[in-house]
N, C-alpha and C positions, 0 to 999 in steps of 0.2 A: 706454682701459685705463690705469689707473695700476700700475705695478709694485709689489706688494705691498712686499716688501723694500726698493725705493727710497725709498717712501710713508715708510718707519718708519729709514732710513739713518741711522745717527750723526754721519756727516760731510757730512749734506745742507746745503748751503749755502741752500736755500731756506726752511731752519726761519728763522721769525720770532721774536723777543725773547720773543714771549709763549707760546710753545709750549716746555713744559717737557721739559726733556731724558729723564726717566722715563718720558714718554708715548712717547719714541722707543725708547728700550730696552724697554718693555713690547708696543709692536706689534712690535719685531721678533722678541719671545720667542716671542708667539703663532703669528705667522707660521713661525719655525722648526720649532715644534710640528707645524705642519700638514703641512711637506715632510717631516718624519723619519717622519712616520706615512704618507708615501707619498702625499699628497694637494696638490692645486693650490687657494692662496688666489687667488682673482681681487676686485679692489677697482676700481670704477670711480666717476667722477662719474655724478648723475643714477640715475634708478630703473631704467633698463631691463633693467641685468644681474640686480635682484633679480626683475624681474616677468617676465622670461622663466623665471627658476630654478623659481619659486613656481607658475608654471602648469603647467611641466612634473610638478612634484612633487605638484600637486593642492589647493595651499594657497590661504587666502583672498586676494583681491587688495584689500588696503587703499585705499580711495578716495584716501586721502593722497598715493600714490603713483601715482596715475596721472594722466599728462598731461592726458587727456582730462576731468577731473572737481575737478584741483586745481592750484594754481601752482606746479606742483615743475617744477624744470631742474636744468640743471648747477651752478648757483651756490648754490643751496640743499639739496642731497639727493647722496646716495651708497649704494653698494651693496655690500656682501659675500658672495660666492658660495665656498663650499667644495666640490671634489669629490675623487674618488677616482682612480686611477689610469686607470679604466677611462672616466673623465669623467662618472661616475654621481653625483649629487647626494647629497652629504652633509648640509649645512647653509645656510643665507642668512639674513641679516638685510637692513634698509634704514635709513635715517635721513635724516631733513629736520629744518632750522632753521626755527622761526618768530622773525623780529624783531618782537618787540611788548611794548607799555606793560599788557598784562594777558592772561598765559595763561588766565586764569578765563572771559574774554570768548571768547576762541578757542575754547575747548570750547562754551560755552553756545549761541553763535552757526551752530554746526557748521562754523565754519572750520578746525576741526582735522583735517576730511575733505573738505570741497569747497572750490573755487575760489570768488568772487563769483558767476558766472553760473549756479552750483548751490546757493549755499546755502539752507539748510534755512528754510521756512516760518516754523514754528513750532521756538522754541527748545529746546534740551537741558535736561532739568531737573538742572540741577548742585546735586550735596547736598556738595561741600567744606563742611568746617566754616567757618564766617565766621571764626575764628583761624588758621587756614591760609593764609600768606602769598601775595599774588597774587604768582607768578612773573612776571619782566619783562625784558628783554634779549635775546639770542640764545639762545632756548629749544630744544635738541635733542631732537626726539621719534622714538623708534623703536617701529614698530607691524608689523614683518614677520619675525619671527623664526619658523623653520621648520627641523625637525632631521627629517630620516629615521628612519622605523621601525627600521631597520638599525642605527640609531647612536644610538639613545638609552641614557639610563642610562651616559654617559660625560662628564657635566657640560659638554657640548656647550651647550647653553642659555646657563650661564655664560660659557661664549667668547665665543659671540655677541655678549651684548649687552655685553662688555667690548669687544671690537672694532669696533662703533659709537659706544659713550663715547670711545673713543681717537681716533676720525673726527672724531669732534663737536669733539674736542679740537683735532687735527692740522689740519683743513682750516675751520674754522668759529670757533673759538675759543668755543665754546659757554659761557653762562654757567650754563646748567642742562641736566641729562640727562632725562628724563623718558620716560615710556612708560604703557601699562594692562595689568592683567591681570585675568581674571574669575573670581569666587567660582564655583566649579564645582558646587558642591552648598550651598544654603541653612545646613545643619548645621555646615558645615566651619568651623572659627575663621578668622579673619581672618587672611591672610599676615603674617609678618614679614620685613621688609626682602627679598623675594626680588630672587635674580639681584645682594643686596648692593647694592642700593640703600637709600639712609639714610632714606626713608619710606615707607610704602603708606597709602593715605588715601581713604575711600569717596568716590567722585567721581559718579557716576552711576547711577540705581537699575536701568538696564539699556541696552542700545545699541539705538536703533532708530532706524535710517537706512535709506533707501531699498536700500543694499549689503548691509546684514546689521539682522537682527532676532534680538536673543539678550536674552531675559528672566533675566538673570542681572547680579547688582551687580557693579560695574566700578569699580575698585580705580586710582588713579593712583600712580604709583611715580615716585621722584624723588630726585635728590642732587645737590647744588650744584657747582659748580666746584671750589669751595676743599675740598670733603668729597672728591671724587671725585679730586683730584691729593695729598691726602694718602692715600687708599686705595691710589692708584698706586705711590707711593713704597714703603708696606708692602709689597703685594706683589711689587714690584721686588727689594726688598731678602732676602724670603723665595726669590722665584725664581734668584738670583743664588747665596743661599748653598746650597741643597739642588736646586734644579731640573735635570732631565738633557734638558729641551725633548722629553719626552715627553708623553703625554696624562697619565700621572700626575702631572704638574705643576699639573694644574687643581686637585687637590685643596690644594694650596698656597695657592689664591685665599681670602683671607678678607675680610669686610666692612672 
């Protein structure tokens, strides 16, 4: 188990030259918000902490974070779980990193969800526009956000997606940060920059995999490392000048 505040400690000698100092400031601020709320913020390498939390909360286990179905391990994934004073679930998220020359191919072949031994026989029908750049390098992917119904409408989804992006920077020096969201109803307009990602692009007409069949349009959300670090700097300036390390600070987070 990684100690959350230690992971984002500003004088940590383990900080690599590639790790932006504002990443540490931002992570430290989010951890402090949780602690001031009376919550514990647990961070761990690997998917087990997340899996235990999401099972207890009745959420979907994305197979990309299941060691029995995908090549996920302590060196390419991390978990973050927030609990209240009584140890009750508040929120969780998970991250894994794909090192690839073609993230489009990772999606199309089913590698986004399964390891080679369980790869889909029929590839997924990727509908990303041809002009959408094929992401390459270290691609951080988050597919495990869950918020307790008791704690919704507090912007915790925004906080948890920020957490995994910060972990992607802190632990893996990710070149891109990505995730998926569904279009809940066909008549809904296309989401614009959900969770402050830079882009939201139609990706799959539906999600049809053995672990989940959901006949809804799926969007790929993404933000580059450079874009995210610029966002981090803007957010940190706002938090330092106006924040009090309470949940109200989440309203200060901007794209």
